[in-house]
C-alpha positions as CSV (number, residue, x, y, z in Angstrom):
1,M,-14.0,71.5,36.0
2,K,-13.4,67.8,36.2
3,R,-17.1,67.3,37.1
4,R,-18.1,69.2,34.0
5,I,-15.9,67.2,31.8
6,A,-17.2,64.0,33.4
7,A,-20.8,65.1,32.9
8,L,-20.1,66.1,29.4
9,T,-18.4,62.8,28.6
10,M,-21.3,60.9,30.1
11,A,-23.8,63.0,28.0
12,V,-21.8,62.3,24.8
13,A,-21.6,58.6,25.6
14,M,-25.4,58.5,26.3
15,A,-26.1,60.3,23.0
16,A,-23.8,57.9,21.2
17,T,-25.5,54.9,22.8
18,M,-28.9,56.2,21.9
19,G,-27.8,56.9,18.4
20,M,-26.3,53.4,18.0
21,T,-29.5,51.9,19.4
22,A,-31.6,53.8,17.0
23,I,-29.4,52.7,14.1
24,A,-29.5,49.1,15.3
25,E,-33.3,49.2,15.5
26,E,-33.5,50.7,12.0
27,T,-31.1,48.1,10.7
28,T,-33.0,45.2,12.3
29,E,-36.3,46.6,11.1
30,A,-34.9,46.9,7.6
31,A,-33.4,43.4,7.7
32,T,-36.8,42.0,8.9
33,E,-38.6,43.8,6.0
34,A,-36.0,42.5,3.5
35,A,-36.3,39.0,4.8
36,T,-40.1,39.1,4.7
37,E,-40.0,40.4,1.1
38,A,-37.6,37.7,0.1
39,A,-39.8,35.0,1.6
40,E,-42.8,36.4,-0.2
41,E,-40.9,36.5,-3.4
42,A,-39.7,32.9,-2.9
43,A,-43.2,31.7,-2.1
44,A,-44.8,33.5,-5.1
45,P,-44.5,31.8,-8.5
46,D,-42.2,33.6,-10.9
47,I,-45.0,33.5,-13.5
48,D,-48.3,35.2,-14.3
49,V,-50.8,32.5,-13.1
50,S,-53.9,34.3,-14.3
51,G,-53.7,32.8,-17.8
52,I,-52.8,29.2,-16.8
53,T,-55.2,26.3,-17.2
54,L,-54.6,23.1,-15.3
55,A,-56.3,19.7,-15.9
56,Y,-57.0,17.1,-13.2
57,V,-57.2,13.5,-14.6
58,P,-57.7,11.0,-11.7
59,T,-58.4,7.3,-12.1
60,T,-62.0,7.9,-11.2
61,M,-64.1,10.4,-9.2
62,N,-66.1,7.5,-7.8
63,N,-63.8,7.4,-4.8
64,P,-63.5,10.0,-2.1
65,F,-59.7,9.8,-2.2
66,W,-59.7,11.6,-5.5
67,T,-62.2,14.1,-4.3
68,A,-60.0,14.9,-1.4
69,M,-57.0,15.3,-3.7
70,M,-59.0,17.7,-5.8
71,G,-59.8,19.7,-2.7
72,G,-56.0,20.1,-2.2
73,I,-55.6,21.2,-5.8
74,T,-58.4,23.8,-5.7
75,A,-57.2,25.2,-2.3
76,E,-53.7,25.6,-3.5
77,M,-54.8,27.3,-6.7
78,E,-56.9,29.8,-4.7
79,A,-53.9,30.4,-2.5
80,L,-51.8,31.3,-5.6
81,G,-54.5,33.7,-6.8
82,M,-56.0,31.4,-9.4
83,D,-59.7,30.7,-10.0
84,P,-60.4,26.9,-10.1
85,D,-63.8,27.5,-11.6
86,S,-62.3,28.9,-14.8
87,Q,-58.7,27.6,-14.6
88,L,-59.2,23.9,-13.7
89,V,-60.6,21.3,-16.1
90,T,-61.5,18.0,-14.5
91,V,-62.5,14.7,-16.2
92,D,-63.6,11.3,-14.9
93,A,-62.2,8.3,-16.7
94,N,-64.3,5.9,-14.6
95,S,-61.4,3.5,-14.0
96,D,-60.9,2.9,-17.7
97,Q,-57.4,3.7,-19.2
98,A,-58.7,3.9,-22.8
99,T,-61.2,6.5,-21.8
100,M,-58.5,8.4,-19.9
101,N,-56.2,8.4,-22.9
102,N,-59.1,9.8,-25.0
103,Y,-59.7,12.5,-22.5
104,V,-56.0,13.5,-22.4
105,N,-56.1,13.9,-26.2
106,D,-59.1,16.2,-25.8
107,L,-57.2,18.2,-23.2
108,I,-54.3,18.6,-25.6
109,V,-56.7,20.0,-28.2
110,Q,-58.0,22.4,-25.6
111,E,-54.4,23.5,-25.1
112,V,-54.3,23.2,-21.3
113,D,-51.0,24.2,-19.8
114,A,-50.3,21.3,-17.5
115,I,-52.0,18.0,-16.5
116,I,-52.2,16.4,-13.1
117,L,-52.8,12.7,-13.8
118,A,-53.2,9.5,-11.9
119,P,-53.3,6.5,-14.3
120,M,-55.5,3.4,-14.1
121,D,-53.0,1.3,-16.0
122,T,-49.4,2.4,-15.5
123,T,-48.3,0.9,-18.8
124,A,-51.2,1.7,-21.1
125,V,-51.1,5.4,-20.1
126,T,-47.8,5.7,-22.0
127,E,-49.7,6.5,-25.2
128,A,-51.3,9.6,-23.5
129,L,-48.0,10.6,-22.0
130,T,-46.3,10.5,-25.3
131,A,-49.0,12.7,-26.9
132,C,-48.5,15.2,-24.1
133,E,-44.7,15.1,-24.5
134,E,-45.1,15.8,-28.3
135,A,-47.5,18.7,-27.5
136,G,-45.2,20.2,-25.0
137,I,-47.6,19.8,-22.1
138,P,-46.0,18.8,-18.8
139,V,-47.6,16.0,-16.8
140,I,-47.5,15.8,-13.0
141,N,-48.0,12.1,-12.2
142,V,-49.8,11.7,-8.8
143,D,-50.4,8.7,-6.5
144,T,-49.6,5.9,-8.9
145,P,-46.2,6.1,-10.6
146,V,-46.3,5.5,-14.4
147,D,-43.9,3.1,-16.1
148,A,-42.6,5.8,-18.5
149,A,-41.3,8.0,-15.7
150,D,-39.1,9.9,-18.2
151,K,-42.3,11.3,-19.8
152,V,-43.6,13.1,-16.7
153,A,-42.2,16.2,-15.1
154,A,-42.6,14.8,-11.6
155,I,-44.1,11.9,-9.7
156,I,-45.8,12.8,-6.4
157,A,-47.0,9.8,-4.4
158,S,-47.5,8.4,-0.9
159,D,-44.9,6.1,0.5
160,N,-46.9,3.1,-0.8
161,Y,-44.2,0.5,0.1
162,K,-44.2,1.8,3.7
163,A,-48.0,1.5,3.8
164,G,-47.7,-2.2,3.1
165,V,-44.9,-2.5,5.7
166,L,-46.9,-0.8,8.4
167,C,-49.9,-3.1,7.8
168,A,-47.7,-6.2,7.8
169,E,-45.9,-5.3,11.0
170,D,-49.2,-4.7,12.8
171,M,-50.8,-7.8,11.5
172,M,-47.8,-9.9,12.6
173,S,-48.2,-8.4,16.1
174,K,-51.8,-9.6,16.2
175,L,-51.7,-13.0,14.6
176,D,-49.7,-16.2,15.3
177,E,-47.0,-17.4,12.9
178,G,-48.6,-19.7,10.2
179,A,-52.0,-18.0,10.4
180,K,-53.9,-18.1,7.1
181,I,-54.5,-14.8,5.3
182,A,-55.8,-13.6,2.0
183,I,-54.6,-10.6,-0.2
184,M,-56.9,-8.4,-2.3
185,N,-54.7,-6.6,-4.8
186,Q,-54.7,-4.6,-8.1
187,P,-51.7,-5.5,-10.3
188,S,-52.5,-2.8,-12.8
189,G,-51.7,0.0,-10.4
190,A,-48.0,0.6,-9.5
191,A,-49.0,2.1,-6.1
192,C,-51.0,-1.0,-5.3
193,V,-48.1,-3.2,-6.4
194,D,-45.8,-1.3,-4.1
195,R,-48.2,-1.7,-1.1
196,E,-48.5,-5.4,-1.7
197,Q,-44.7,-5.7,-2.1
198,G,-44.1,-3.9,1.1
199,F,-46.5,-6.2,2.8
200,L,-45.0,-9.4,1.3
201,D,-41.4,-8.4,2.0
202,T,-42.2,-7.7,5.6
203,V,-44.2,-10.9,6.4
204,G,-41.9,-13.2,4.5
205,D,-43.0,-16.7,5.3
206,Y,-44.6,-15.8,8.6
207,F,-48.1,-16.3,7.3
208,E,-49.7,-18.9,5.0
209,I,-51.2,-16.8,2.1
210,V,-54.1,-18.9,0.9
211,S,-55.2,-16.7,-2.0
212,T,-54.4,-13.5,-3.8
213,T,-57.2,-11.9,-5.9
214,D,-57.3,-8.9,-8.2
215,T,-60.4,-7.0,-7.2
216,S,-59.3,-3.6,-8.5
217,G,-59.9,-2.1,-5.1
218,D,-63.6,-2.3,-5.7
219,T,-65.9,-2.8,-2.7
220,A,-68.4,-5.1,-4.5
221,K,-65.8,-7.2,-6.2
222,T,-63.8,-7.6,-3.0
223,M,-66.8,-8.6,-1.0
224,T,-67.6,-11.4,-3.5
225,A,-64.0,-12.6,-3.4
226,A,-63.8,-12.4,0.4
227,E,-67.0,-14.4,0.7
228,D,-65.4,-17.1,-1.5
229,V,-62.3,-17.2,0.7
230,L,-64.2,-17.3,3.9
231,T,-66.2,-20.3,2.6
232,A,-63.2,-22.1,1.4
233,D,-61.1,-21.6,4.5
234,A,-62.9,-21.6,7.8
235,D,-59.6,-20.9,9.6
236,L,-58.9,-17.7,7.7
237,A,-57.4,-15.2,10.1
238,G,-56.9,-12.0,8.1
239,F,-57.2,-9.9,5.0
240,F,-54.7,-7.4,3.5
241,C,-56.3,-5.1,0.9
242,I,-54.6,-2.5,-1.2
243,N,-57.1,0.2,-0.4
244,D,-59.9,1.0,2.1
245,M,-62.7,0.5,-0.4
246,G,-61.6,-3.1,-0.9
247,A,-61.2,-3.5,2.8
248,L,-64.8,-2.4,3.2
249,G,-65.8,-5.3,1.0
250,C,-64.0,-7.7,3.4
251,V,-65.8,-6.0,6.4
252,Q,-69.2,-6.6,4.7
253,A,-68.3,-10.3,3.9
254,C,-67.1,-11.0,7.4
255,N,-70.2,-9.3,8.9
256,A,-72.4,-11.5,6.7
257,A,-70.6,-14.6,7.7
258,G,-70.6,-13.6,11.4
259,R,-66.8,-13.7,11.5
260,T,-65.7,-11.1,14.0
261,D,-62.3,-12.8,14.6
262,V,-60.8,-11.9,11.2
263,V,-58.3,-8.9,11.1
264,I,-58.8,-6.6,8.1
265,Y,-56.3,-4.0,6.8
266,G,-56.7,-1.4,4.2
267,V,-54.7,1.6,2.8
268,D,-55.9,5.2,2.3
269,G,-57.2,6.5,5.7
270,N,-60.6,7.1,4.0
271,P,-62.9,9.0,6.5
272,D,-65.8,6.8,5.5
273,F,-63.8,3.7,6.5
274,M,-62.5,5.1,9.8
275,G,-65.7,4.3,11.6
276,Y,-65.2,0.6,11.0
277,V,-61.7,0.8,12.4
278,E,-63.0,2.7,15.4
279,D,-65.7,0.1,16.2
280,G,-63.4,-2.9,15.6
281,S,-65.1,-4.1,12.4
282,A,-61.8,-3.4,10.6
283,T,-58.3,-3.5,12.1
284,A,-56.3,-0.6,10.6
285,S,-55.6,1.6,7.6
286,A,-52.3,3.1,6.4
287,A,-53.5,6.7,5.9
288,Q,-52.4,8.8,3.0
289,Q,-52.6,12.6,2.6
290,P,-54.3,13.2,-0.7
291,S,-54.9,16.9,-0.2
292,V,-51.1,17.3,0.4
293,I,-50.4,15.4,-2.8
294,G,-52.9,17.7,-4.7
295,S,-51.4,20.9,-3.4
296,N,-47.9,19.8,-4.1
297,A,-48.9,18.9,-7.6
298,V,-50.2,22.4,-8.3
299,D,-47.0,24.0,-6.9
300,T,-44.9,21.6,-9.0
301,A,-46.9,22.3,-12.2
302,I,-46.6,26.1,-11.7
303,A,-42.8,25.7,-11.0
304,V,-42.4,23.7,-14.2
305,L,-44.3,26.2,-16.3
306,A,-42.1,29.0,-14.8
307,G,-39.1,27.1,-16.1
308,E,-37.8,26.1,-12.6
309,E,-36.2,22.8,-11.8
310,V,-38.3,20.5,-9.7
311,E,-37.7,17.3,-7.7
312,H,-38.8,14.4,-10.0
313,D,-39.7,11.9,-7.3
314,Q,-41.6,13.4,-4.3
315,V,-42.8,11.1,-1.5
316,V,-45.6,11.9,1.0
317,D,-45.5,10.0,4.3
318,V,-48.2,7.6,5.6
319,E,-49.4,6.7,9.1
320,L,-51.1,3.6,10.4
321,I,-54.4,4.3,12.1
322,T,-55.7,1.6,14.4
323,A,-58.3,1.3,17.1
324,E,-55.6,1.9,19.6
325,N,-54.4,5.3,18.3
326,I,-57.5,6.5,16.3
327,S,-58.3,9.1,19.1
328,E,-55.1,10.9,18.0
329,F,-56.4,11.7,14.6
330,D,-59.2,13.8,13.1
331,I,-61.1,11.0,11.4
332,S,-63.8,13.3,10.0
333,D,-61.4,14.2,7.2
334,W,-58.4,12.8,5.3
335,Q,-55.0,13.1,7.2
């Protein structure tokens, strides 16, 4: 009798255990499904994106950096179920702020829903931003922060100050104190000013800065300016440029002068420039992530249109690519 009771008790216990296991499995499965659904709902914009039109207004399309950013924009639009061919309007201001302001006014007339914009002149763009504000069209400011920050829904930019710091630290590790260097800058661009300031704050009085020239980050203009500096100072040891296209002008000037001893730094991580870093013609580039900036700009624009609160100042990190670490990066594309 005791054996029967024991057997019966064991059978009941096993049944209970199996029942509890089944319930636990069902509960876990239900919880997993609920979590998945919640994640999908959180990722999906709380708005019908099929009727939204975005505009992309970069400084110029004559620079692969802006093309790479547009790649991030279109990829993210497609990921959200949008059609960039019919829902994205792009314009090319050709590095002229007056032209950009006119294009923005045209976009307002077209009644686009949001504008992703990178100014040529951070002050002169205020006119266009005011017009957008009055029209109720949110602006997502990318790459170069505008002066009128209160007139844009968000600013998404690389850590430009850090880019200058990284270049300065590496240059100081390669050149002696008191070495002569030249800076090629662009005062009209806040991002470029931040890069230069990061560089200057880091080097302090370590170098002798023999010249500072505004070349607008243009290769041809920078090459001419670099040729003049090399002619004026035979002891010149280095160039710091606010972008890779400017740095390329310095590479060309040094090659023409037979100066292989001059260090050259740029900012961007432009794949077209990486070959010069790899072969030693240039020293380094503080690499940005334009596609990330572009995709983040789309997400931010959609969130704003959905009535959500967004972070106003969004910073995207940079990395210094040199001949020593270039093998760690895929230099066939932007970082």
